[in-house]
N, C-alpha and C positions, 0 to 999 in steps of 0.2 A: 413512545407514548407513555410508558410507565413512569419515566422521570418527570414528564410534564404533569402527569396526574398527581404524583407525589407532591410536587411543588404546590399544586392547587390545593390539595388537602391540607398541606402545612399552613398555607396562607389562611384558609378558612378556619382551621383550628385555632390559629393565633388570634384571628379576629373574634372568634366566639369566646375566647378566654378572657377578653377584656370585660371589666365590670362597669355597670351603669348605675347612675343615681335613680332616684324614684321621683314621682310627682307628675308624670305625664304618660299618656298612653303609648303603646308600642308603635302604632301607626303614626302618631304625631312625631315621635322621636325619629322614626325612619324618614319621614318627610323632611324634617329639619336637617338631618344628616345629608340626605340626598340633595337638598337645595344648596347647602354649603359646598358639597362636593362638586356639583355642577358649576357653581360660581368659580371655585378654585381651578377647576379644569379649564374653563374658558379663558381665564386670565393667565394660564400657563404655570400656575403654582402647583406643580405636580406632587411635590412632597406632601403638602397639606391635603390635596385632593385624595391621595392614596389613603390617608388616615380616615377621612370621612367615608370613602367608599367601603373600607373594611368595617367601619362602624355600621354601615347599612347591612352588610352581609351578616353581621352578628345578629341582627334582628330578622333578616330575611335571607335565608341560605339559598334561595332560588331566584335572587334578583339578577336577571340577565344584564340589565344596564350596568350594574356595579362591576360584574365580571368583565363585560366588554370594555368599559372605561379603564379598568386596571390593566387589562391586556394591552389596550391601545397605548397607555402611558409608558408601560415598560418597553413596548416595541419601539415607540418613537424615541425613547431614551437610549436605544441600542442594546437591549437585553432580551433577545428573542427567546432564549430558553425560559426565562421567568415569564415573559409575555405569553408564551404558548400555553402554559397551565390555565391561565384565566380565559384565553381566547377559546380553548377547547370547551371549557365549561359553558361559556356564553353561547357557543355554537350549538351545544346540546339543548340549552334552555330556549334559544331563539334561532331555530334553524333557518328562518327566513330573513335574518339580519345579514344580508349579503356583504355589506361593508365589513362587518366583523369577520365573516368567513374568508373574505379576500385577504384581510389582514393576517388571519391564521395561515393562509397559503403562503404569504410572504414570510411569515415567521418560520414555517417549515423549510422554505427555500434557503433562508439565512443560516439555518443550522445543518444544511446538507441533506435534508430529507426531501429530495426532489420528487420521488414517487408520490409521497403524501401531498406535496405541494401541487403537483399536476392534478391529482385526483380531486382535491378541494377546488382548484381553479375550474376544472371542467364541470364540476357540480354546480358552481356558481353560474357558469355560462348556460348550463342546461335549464336552470330555473330563471335566469335573468339574461336572456340572449343579447340584450343591448348594453350589457355591462362592459364598457370600453376598457376600464382599468384591468379587468380580468383577462380580456383579450390581449392587452399589452403584456401582462405578466406571463401568459402562456407563450408568447413569442420570445420573451426574454429567456425562457427556459428551454427553447428549442435549439438543440445543437446537432444531434445526430440526424441523418437523412430521414429516418422514420418520424422523429419529432417535428422536423420541418414540414413534412407532408401533413401531419396531424394539425399543426398550426395553420397551414394553408386551408385545410378543410374548415376549421373554425372561422377563418377570415371570410370564406365563401358564405357561411351561414349568418354572418353578422348583418343585422338590418340597418338601414339608413347609413350606408357606407359613406356617401359623399359629404354628409354634414357632421361627421364625427371625427374630431381631431385625434381621439384615441385610436380609432380604426386606422387613420392615416399613419400614425406612428407605429402601430403594430405591423402593418403591411411593410413599412420602411425597414423594420427590424429584419423581417424575412428577406427582403431584397438585399440588405447588407450581408446577411448570412450567405446568400447566393452570389455575392460579389457583383450584384447589379446596382452599381452606385448611381447611375443615371436615374433609374426608376426611384430609388430611395430619395434622391434629391427632390424629385417632383412631389413625392408624397409628403416629405417634411415641409416643403414650401407651403403646400395646401394646409397642413396642420397648423402652421404658424399664422396663416390667414384666418383660420377658424378660431384659434385660441392663442392670440399673441402673448398672453400673460401666463401660459401654461409652462411651468418650469421644465417638465419632462420633454416638451417640444424643443426647447432651446438646448437641453442636454443631448438629445438625440442628434440635433443639428451639429453640435460640437463634435460628437463621435464621427459623424460623416466628414466633417471638415478635416479631422486628423487623418482619416483614411484617404482623403484626397490630397494629403500633404500640405494642407492649409493650416499651419499651426497658429497663425495669428487669428484666423477666423474661428478656430476651435476654442482658443482662449477667450475670445469675446463672447461666444455662445455659452461656455461654461460659467463665465462671470454673470451673464444675464440670468441664467438659470438659478444661480445661487442667490442673486439679489431678489428674485421673485419668490423663492422658496421660504417656508417658515424656518426659524432657527434650528429646530430639531428635524433635520431632513437629510436623507442620504444624498440628495442633490448637492447640498452645500459641501458635504464631505468629498464628493466627486471633484468639485472645483479645487478643493485643497489638495487632493491627491494629484490632480493634474499639475498644480504648481510645484508640488514636491518632485514629481517625476521629470519635470523640465528644469530642475535646478533652482527653482525660486523658493527655496526653503524658508528664507527670511519672510517673504510675503505670505507664504502658507502659515507660518507661525503666528504672524500678526492677525491674519484672518481667523485662525482657529481660536486664538485668545479672545478675540472679539465675540466669537460664537459662545465660548464658555462663560463669558461675562453675562451674556443674555440668557443662557440656559446652562447653569452650572451642573445640571444633571444629565447633560448630553454626552453619554459615554464615548461614542465614536470619535468625537473631537478630542477628548483627553487621550484616547488610545492612539490617535494619529499624531498628536503632539509627542507622545512617548516614543512612537516609532521614529519620528524625525530626530529626536534626541539620541535614540539608540544608534541610528545610522551615523550621526555626528560624533559618536563615541562619548556622549555626555550621559554616562550610565546612571549616575546619581539623580540627574535631572529627570531622566526617563522614569525611574522608579518613583520619584516624587509626583510626576503627572499621574501615574497609575493609581496612586493612593486616593486621588479624587474620585476614581471609579470604585475602588475596592471598599471604601468605607460606606458607600451607599449600596453596593451590590458585591458582597464578598465572594460570590460564586461566579462573577462575570468571566466567562470563558476566554474571551478575547484578551481581557486584561491579565488574567492568570498566565496565558500563553506568552504574552509580551513580557511579562515579568520573568518567566523562565528564559526567554530569548535573551533578555538583558543579562541575566546571571551567566548564561553561556558565553556571551560576549566578554564579560568580565573575567572569564576563566574559572568561574565557580560551577564547574561542570557537574559535580556530584549533586550539588544543591538543586541545580536546574533539572537534572534527570529525575531526581526524587520527586520534585514537584510535578513534572509531566507524567510520571508513573501514577502518582496519586490522582491526577486529573483523568488519566486514561481509565483508571479503575472506576472512578465515579461516573464517567460518561463512556461506557464501554462501546456504545454504538457510533461514537463520533469519529469518523474516518479521518477527518482533517487533523484531529488531535493525535492520532496514531502517526501521522506523517511528521508532526512536530517532535514526537517522542523518538521517532527513527532518526531524525537529524541530531537530536541529543545523543543518542547512542553512537552515531557516527563520530561526533566530536569526542566522545569518550572511548574511541577506538574499539567499538563493539559492533562490527558490521553484521555479524550473524544475528544479534538481537534486533538490530535495525531491520534486517530482512524479514525476520519472523513477525515483527509487529506490522510491517508493511503488508505481509501476506494476510494478516488478519483484516487489515483495512480493505484490501482488494476482495477478500471473501465477503466482507460486510457490504461492500459497494463495488461490484465488478467493473463499473465504469468510472471509478474515481481516478481522474487523470494524474493528479499529483503523486498519488501512491504508486501508480503503475510506472511513472517516469523515474521516480527515485529508486524503486526496486530494480528497474532495468539498469540504472547507473551502478548500483551496488553489484549486480550480477556481472556487469562489464569489468568493474574493478577486481572482482574475484576471478576473472578469466573465464566466466561462464557466458559465452556469447549466445549459445543456442536458446536458453530460456528468455534472454533479453530480446532476441530477434522475434521469437514467437509472440511475446507479449506486445511488442511495439507494432508488429505487423497487424495484429488483431485490433489494437487501439486505433491505428490509422485507417482501418476499414470503416470505422464509425466516426472518426474525427480526422478527416484528411487535412483539415486546416491547421493542425498542431505542428508548427515548424520545429519546436523543440523535440517532439517525438521523432520527426523525420531525421533531424540531425543526429539524435541518439542512435536511431536505426542505422544510419550511415556509419557511425563509429562501430556499431556491433558488426556490421558487414565487413568493415576493415579488419576488425579483430579476428573474424572468421576467414579472412583471406579473400573475401568476395568484393574485390575492388571495383569491378564493373557495376555491381549493384549499388555500391556506395556512391559512385560517380553519377549514376542515373538519378538518384534522389536529388542531388544538388542541381543537376540539369533541369529537373522538373521545377525546383524552386526558382531557378533563373527564369524559366518560362512564365511562372506565376508573378514573380516580382523582379523584372529585368533591371530595376534601378537599385536593388539591394546588393551591397558589396559582399556581404558575408558568404553567400553560396559560391560566388566566384572564387573567394579565397580558399574555402574548403575543397572545392573542385581542383584548384591548382595544387594543393598539397597531395591529393590522391594521384593526380597526373604525374607528379614528381615520383611517387612511389611506383607508378606504372612505367617509369622511364620515358614518359611522353613529354620531353623537355619543351618542345615548341608550344604544345597545347598548354602546358603549365605556365609558360612565360606569358602567353596571351591572356590567361585567366588572371594572373597577378597584375598585368598591365591594366586590365579592366577594373580591378579593385582600386587601383590608384586613380583611375579616371573618375570612378564613382565616389571614392573616399580618399582624397589626396593626403590626408593625415595618417593613413595606415602605415605604421612603422613595420608591422609584421609582413605586409606584402612587399615593402621596399627591401626588407632584410632578405626575403626569399629571392628576389630578383638579383640582389647583389651576390648572394651565394651562388646562384646559377651562372652569373657572369664570371665569377672567379673559377668555377668548375670548367667553364668554356675558355678560360684564360683570356677573356675579354676585359682586361684591366682598365682600358680607357673607358669602356662603357660603364663599368662599375664605379669608377671615380667620377664620371660625369653625373651619375645619380646622386652620389654623396655631395658633390659641389652644389647641385641644385637645391638639395635639402639645406645645406649650410647658408645659402643665400636667403632662404626663407626663415631659417632658425639659426642664427649665428652662434647662439649659446646653448645649443641642444646637446646634451651628453651623448645621446644615441647617435647623432651625426658623427661625432668624433670617434665613437666606437666603430662605426662602419668604416671610417677612414682608416682606423688602425687595422681593421681586418684586411682592407684592400692593400695597404702598405705591407703588411705582414706577408700576404700571399705573393708579393713581388720581391720579398726579402729586402725591402727598404727599411732596415732596422731603426736608424735614428728617427726617421719621419714617423714610423709606426709607434715608436716609444713615446714621442712627443704628443701624438694624437691621443694615445691611450691615457697618458698622464693627465691630459686636459679633460678627458672623459671622466676620470675618477675625481678630479677636482670639482667638476660640475655635479657629479652624483656619486658620493662615496659608497653607495649601496650597489653599484653596478658590478656585480661579481665577475661577469664575463670579461670585463676590461682587465681585471687583475690577472685572470688566467692567461689572457693573451700577453700581458706584460711579462709574466714569468716565462711563458713559452719563448718570447724574444730573448730573454736573458739566457735561457737554456740553449737556444739555437746559436747564440753568439758566444757561448762559453763564458758568460760574464756573471754567473751566479755569485761567486765570492766578491767580486768588485761591487756588484749591486748591493750585496748584503752590507759591506763596509760603508757604502755611501748612505744607505738607509739608516744605519746605526748613527752616523753623524747627524742626520736630520732629526732622529729621535732624541739625541742628546740635547738638541736645542728646543725641540718641540715634542715632548714625550707623548702627547695625545694626538699626534698626527695620524689620523685613521688610515689614510691611504698608504702611508709608510709602513704602519704596523701590518696591514693586510698583505702588502707585497712581500715584506720580510718573512711573514709566516708562510706564505706560499713558496717562497724560495727555499726555506728550511724543509718544507715537505719534499720538494724536488731533490734536495740533497739527502733525503731520507733521515733527516734529523727531526724525527716525529715529536719527541718530547719538547724540543725547543719550539717547534711550530705550535704545539698546543699551548705552551706557556705564553707565546706571543699573542695568540688569539685571546687567551684569558686576560692579558693586560688590556687589550682593546675593550673587552667586555666590562672591565671595571668602570670605565668612564662612559661606555655606551652599551649598557646591558641588553639593548634591543637590536643590536646589529645582527641582522639575519645571516649575512655571509660568514661572520665570525662564529656564530652559534652553530651553523650548519657544518662548517669545515672542522671545527674542534670536535663536534659530535662524530664525524666520520673518522677522524684520527683516533679518537678514544676507542671506537668500536673495532676498527680495522687493524691498528698497529699497537695500541697501548693496553689492550685487554682490560679496558675500563668500560664495560658494556652498560652498567647502570648509570654512570655519569653521562655516557653518550646518549642514553635514552632520555634523560632529563633535558639535555641541551637540544636534542632533536625535536622533542615535543614542544619546547618553547619556540623554536624556529618555525615549526609547523603552525602553531597558534598565531604567530605574527605574520606569516606568509602562507596561508592555506592553499593558494593556487600556484605556488612556485614548484615546478616539476623537480628541480634539483633538491629542494628541501624534502619533497615527497620521497625521492629516491633514497636520500640519506636515512630518513626515518624508517623506510621499508627495510633497508639493510641492517639497521640497528635492531629492528624487530626480529629479523632473521637470525642475527647473532644471539638474541635472547631465546631463540627457539619458538618464537611466536610466528609460525610460518603462515597461518591463515591471514593474519593482519598484515604481515609482510607482503603477501601476494596482493592484497587489496590495494595497499598504498603504492607498491611497486608498479602495478598495472596502470594506475593513474599516471605515474611519472612517465612510463614508456609510451603511453598514448599521446603525451605532449611533446616528448623529444625521442621519437622512434629511432633516430639514427645514431644515438649515443651508445657506444659499445659497452661502457660500464653499466649503464642503466639496463641494457638488454641482458647482460650477464647476471645482474642481481635478480631481474625478473625470471630468468631461466632457472636460477637456483631455487627461487621460491616455488615455481611450478614443479620443479624436480622433487623437492621435499614434500610437496602436497600430492605426489603420486600422479602427476599429469604429464605423461611423457610427450604427447604430441605438442602441447603448448611449450613445454621446456625445450624441445628440439628446435622449434621455430625461433624462440628467443636466442638460444645459443648460436644458431646459424646467423642470425642478424648481428649478434655481437662479434662474430668472427669474420664478417663480410668485409671488414676494412683491415689494412695492414697495421693499424694502431696497436701498440702494446698496452696492456692494462693488467692490474693485479687480478689473478684468477683466469687468465687466458688459457693456460694449460689445463686447468680444471674444466673449463668450458669444453675444450676439445675432447678431453677424456670422457666426459659425460655424453657428449654428442656421439662419440664413437660407439658407446654402449647402446644408446638409443637407436642409432642407425642399424646396429646388429639385431636388436630385438624386434625392430619393425619389419625385418626381412626374414621370411621363413628359412631361406637357404643359408643365411649366415647367423641365425639366432644362436646364442650361446647355449651350451648344454647344461645339465644340472651340475656336472663336475666343474665346468668352467665358472659357473655362477658361485658355487660353494668356495672355490679357490679365490675368486674375486672378493668375496665377502670376508675372507680371512685377512686380506690385505686392506680392505676398506669396509669395516663392519658397519659404518654409518650410512651406507649407500641404500637409501630407501627403495629406489626403483629396482635395484638388483634383488633386494629381498622380495619385493612384490612379484617380480618375474620368476624367482625361484618358487614362490608359493604357487604361482599359476602352473608351472611345470609339474610340481608335485600333484596338483589337482588332476592334471591330464593323465598322470600315471596312476591315479586312484590311490595315492598315498595321502589320504585326507588328514590323518593326524599330524603328519609332518607339515602339510600345507598350513594347517591351523597354527602350529607352533611358529612357523616363519612369519605368518601374517601378524601374530601377536608381538613378535620381535620388532616388526615394522612399526606397530603402534607405540612401542616403547620409545622409538626414535621420534615419532611425531604422533602424539595422542589425538590429533585433530583430523586424522585421515578418515573421512567419512566413507570413501570408497572401500577401504580395507575393512572397516566395521561392517559394511554391507556384505563383503565377501565372507567374513566370518559368520554373519547371521545366516547366510545361505548354506554354508557348510554345516553348521549345527542344526539348521532346520531340515537339511537333507540327509546326506550320507552319514553324518555323525549322530543323528537322532537324539539331539539334546535340546529340546524346545526351550527350557528356561534360559540356557546360555544363548540360544538364537535370539530370544526376546531381549536379553541383556544387550547384545551387540546391536540389534536393530534399533532399540531405544537410543543407544548412544549415537548411532548414525543419524537418527531423527533429530537429536539435540544439536548435532554438528551441522546438519544440512536441513533445516526446517522447511526450506522451499524446494528441496529436491524431490521430484515426483516419483522417481524410482524407489527412493527410500520409503516414502509414504506407502506405496503399493506393497513393498516387501514387508514392511512392519505390519501392515494390515493383514497380509497372508499369515504371518507368524502369529499375530494376535488371535486370528481365527483358529489356527491349529492349537493354540494354548487354551482355547475356550473362552477368550474374552471377546464375545461376539459384538457387543455394542461398540467397543473401541475399534474393532476391525472394520465394522460398517462405516464409522466416521472417517477413518483413514482412507479406506478404499473409495468412498464417495468423493473425498477430496482429490485423490489420485485420478479417478476416472473423469472428473470434471475438467482437469487441466491437461491430462496426458495425451488426449486425443486417441488415435487408433491403436489401442493396445488390447488385444483379445484376452490376454491373461488377466489384466486388471478387471475387465468387464466380467469375466468368468468368476473371479474371486469376489467381486462386488455382489454378483448375483447370489452366491452362497451366503455371504454375510447378511444381505437383506432378507433372504429366505429364513435364515436362522432366527430372525426376530419377528417372523410372521408377515413380512412385507412381500407378499407373494407376487402381486402385480409388478411391483418395482423389480423384483428378482427376475421375473420373466422378461421384462423389458431389457434389463442388463444382459441377460443370456442371449436374447435375440440380437443385441448389438455385438456381442462376442462373435456370433455366427456371421453377422454381416461383415465384420472386419476380417475374419479369418475362417471361412467356411470349411476349410479342409485341414486345419492344423491338428495337433495332437489332442487338444481339449474339445474338439468339435463333437466327438461321439458322446461325451458326457453332456454337453450342452443340448444336443438333440434329444437324448434320453430324458434329461431334466424337463425340457419343454413338453415332451410327449406325456410324461407322467403327471405333471402339474395340470395339463389340459384334461387328462382322464379323471383326475381327482375332482375337478369342477364340473365335469360332464359325465354323469353316471352312464349315459348311453355309450360312451367310448370305452368303458371299462373292459368289456368283453374282448375288444380288439387289441388291447394291450396287456391282457392277463398273463400271457406267456412271458412278456418282457418283465412284468412285475415280479413274477416268481423267480425268473432267472436272475434278476438283480439281487433279490433278497437272499437267494442261495449263496451269492458271492459276498454280499455286504448286508447283513441283517439289520443294520442301523441306517440304511439309506432312506432318509425321511420322505422324499417324494414317493418312493415305492411303498413305504409304510402307509402314507396317507391315501394313496390310490387303492391299496389293498383293503384299508379300513372302509372305504366307500363300497367296495365289493362285498365286504362282510356285512355292512348295513343292509345291502340289498338281499343278502341271504338270511338276514335276521339273526346273525351270530354275534350277539351283544358282547359276550365275554371276549371273543377274538378282537372285536373292535376296541374294547377297553385296553387290551394288551398292546395292540398296535399303537394307540395314542400314548400309552405309558412309555413304550420303547422310544417313540419319537421325542418325548419330553426328556428322556434321559440323555439323548443326543443333543437336543437343542432346548434347554430349560425354558427359554422365553419364546418358544414357537407358539404364537397366539392362536392359530387355527386349531392345533391339537388341544390347547388349553380350553378353548371355547367348546369344542365338541365333547371333550371329556367332562366338562362342567355340566353340559346338557344331560349327559347320561347319568352323572352322579346326582343331579337334582331330582331324578325320579326315585332315588333310594334314600329314605329318611336317615339311614345310617351314614350317608356320605354328603349330607347337605352342607356341612361345614367345609369339607374339601371342595365341593362345587363352588361355594361362595369365594374361597381363596383363589381357585383357578380362574373363575370369571373376572374377579377383580384384577388379576395379573393380565389377563387377555385384554381387558379394557384399556390398559396403559398403551398397548400397541395398536388397538383398534377402537379409538375413542368415539368414532362416529358410527359404529356398528349398531343398528337399531335392535337386532336380535340379542346382542349382548346386554344392551340396556334393559330390554324386557326381561331377560333371564335374571339379571341382578335385581330388578324390581321385584320379581317373584321371590327370590331368595331373601331379599331384605324384608319382605312381608313375613316370611316364615320365621325370620329372626326378630320379628316385632319392631323393626326399625321403620316405622310407618312414614315419617317425613321423607326419608331417603327413597323408600319404595315409590312414593307418589311422584317424587322428582324424576326418577329413572323411567317410570312407566309413561309419564307425560312426554319426556324427551323422546322415548322410542316412538310414541304416537305421532310426534311432529315430523319425524323422518320417514315413517312408514306406518300405514294403518295397523293397529293391533289385531292379532288373530283372536279367536274365541278365548283361548287360554289367557292371553294378555288382558283382554277386556274383563275377564273373570277376576283376575288379581287386582286390576284397577278398581273394580267395583268393591272388592273387599277392603282395599286400602282406604278408599273414600268413606266407606262405612265406619271404619275404625277412626278415621280422621274427622268424623262428625260432618261429613259432606253428603247428606242423604240424597239430594236431588241428583248429584253427579254419580253417586253409587248406584241408584236405581237405573239410571240411563245406561251405565256401563254393563250392569248385570243383565239388563233386558237385551242389550245388543249381543252379549256373549251367548245367551240362550238362543237368540234368533239365528246366530251364526252357526249353530250346531255344536254347542259345548257338550262333550261326552260325559258319561257317568264315570265316577261318582261326583265329578265337579258340578254337574248340572243340578244334582240334588242339593248340594251345599249352597249353590247360587239361589235356588228357589227358597230354601230355608232362610237365607239372609234377607230376601225380599219380604217374606212374611214378617220377620222380626221388625223390619223398618216400618211396615204398614201398621203393625200392632203398637209400635212405639214411635209415633211421628215426632 
């Protein structure tokens, strides 16, 4: 709301700054401006109309019509952020203008403020129950089961159901949400009967047609809707988007250009044109389209984001990220913008920053699907399946319709080894959509992993039945045929494909695979040569060709023949690729790299050449930086290619950037899980990140085949160590690990294991030294930073260093909830209570059943005076773990905070209070309870001492500040201290009426009468003032020249039993006002 309000004020100030001529009255000028504005508005001349309406506002700052029209125009032009400012003001000035308020609700919904949108929509329906458009909007925003129930309740309350087309459409929306397409069809048919020219009726019919697999009917309905709608309409954009999504981009472009010719200020049309150009890689054209938006609305968020997306596509990553960071700063609450920024960070190879900004998006909007899904993807790439599973399971409880979330959850289950759970997801999708080929394919992949060959074969056959063009499924079946040595079956599949597609490169690749498996070398070679002739970028075909030459011992002969070809045709890409790969097999790595470089001179965007040269430079030629540049370019050109991802990951590993190596390597392994080299690379990344279980799994996978590969012995050595350390009986001793590290000083896992053993032996200094040596090998080991922070916070008693390592762990793992909790505990011990509270609040929200976090949160909340919140957290601690080691403190905390608030319970707990204070004199709950006891005994000095001690322990403890301020206020010598304490307490207890009254009294004594009056009135609104409060209100009103209010307050104070000497002062004040009316 603050941004919208700022925009409104800016618009108003701009309007008021305009100067006017003289010669006519203000009302006449306003009428003239308003008349011109209305005329321009009705003819669609919005640029002119805006100027005239701003002129109206210059003369009449409270003109609701001008605000409403300005908001409407900006909204219809596709600028909801700008529109919102004016619509809010119009709503304040004319709350019964329900058309404007509904537009405000749509504006909120457009910028992702769904809660505000629903609140405004429900308010409209409450005051205008027959508002069909409001009902329609409410159903459009209903996604979760709870929202659907709420929408159904609103539908039941709607009057005149049978004769309202809007009601029929709203009810159809809910029927569609519930997959009741038959009911939806009946409702939409009725809506079209009632309002055959209503664009939204045709649009909803189009949506239903698509769900019924009637694409022709859907297209006709979307077209009809667009033809009936005004030029500046989201309905028209929906039609253009449909054309774009169905591959009719040329038609969409013509349609949109026609729209912009009629309404040049219709921003969504220009933005969609820009997106079409962007997808078509016409980047300069996209930027030119966006200029049509930005010169009218420089802050248009959609256009600015599209501009950044275009820069990203052009490879201008730094420029795009800088722009998105600036937008994110300007629109801190826009969760969608944070997702865009996260994508920019990912392209810039900064997954941790992407995860951090997505965490902010989820915190701001816990139900924001895009942020949750992308964060889950990042966690999976980083090998962190557990948080991804937790987030996706929670998302699917509220949005079971999200197939992308379900598919991601299946990937997470696979990564965690839960193959049965992954398979169950795809079986459920098959039940829901039995004609969708995708879940059958994914189920088949899992079944292959489970060694359920017949089931997998059945799934892939089903894919081909539903989607005959699926090369992925065909490839899987051919591979399974070859494993089963059913060569005739495999060749039969290939021949059927060739009959359909005689010039398909993939068909010849499959033939090459089948011929190779049968050792039919000449036929295999011919097929593969044909494949690369048809598609020179088909890297798998080159690899198989070289494998054939290697198997037939023909590498030298093949090289000589290729050299002859290149002498005649130096730019023969297939010959260069094959020659380079042969050189690799012959271990002539420099020659191979030079050959790839030759190819890149005439085809600089050849992904196989870039990728292969990058690998050579990193693995064999010690040219890691050159490898990095080549690998990054290959990745930009082929972002979804797993082989390219693997090479980039390995190059990053060689550069020592193990975190990013893991993220990219995990992506590659997810797509080609049976590749030994890829699994080895992934295992090494996990190993250097100190993740032994994940490393062992990857190494086992890499060693599961007899294939030889570089690093195989290293994989076996690391796996042996991991196997030993996972078994208590065979775990290496301190001496063995120390010896191992002398031989392999860069072994991170060995160092971490050694540190663990030192900890167990209580050699904490040595443990810290070893952990810090591990950090030198890999400074991004968040787990090691966490171990060090725990050591320094605990047995080594060095809180500053504990804080240093905890902060580093937090920077490295901003979404790791253990780190947030640990850092919160350390921050609390270091006296940074506000930060501790923030961190522990975050950790408790997401971490679930963790008694220690709730216990720590309770103390952090209590330290800031949030007593009820602290009690609630402590009760949750006991609920989670009623008998653990912190339960006794939790029970004592609850007992003492109860006694503090209930003086009658003090006697029953007095022994526990004294006992605790004897052990810990600064235990604040005991101090506060003891102070309550001292108050009962009338021992004011003891009470003051207790509160002072409590504030030395927790300087921001508002209850002690408040009570001490009350005591000091009775002593003229301490009034200034009372005022300071009460002001501090009010920051934590802003709604406390007693504090407001006390500050009102103290402000009166300081002669700050306006503030005193404000505070006393505020207190009275929340709770009736006592005699003393009425007394000070009366005196303040007297000094503020409000005699009637002053007399009334003083009279009430005296009637309520105001004690002496205050009653004497009150009576004297009354006499003075009577004598001086």
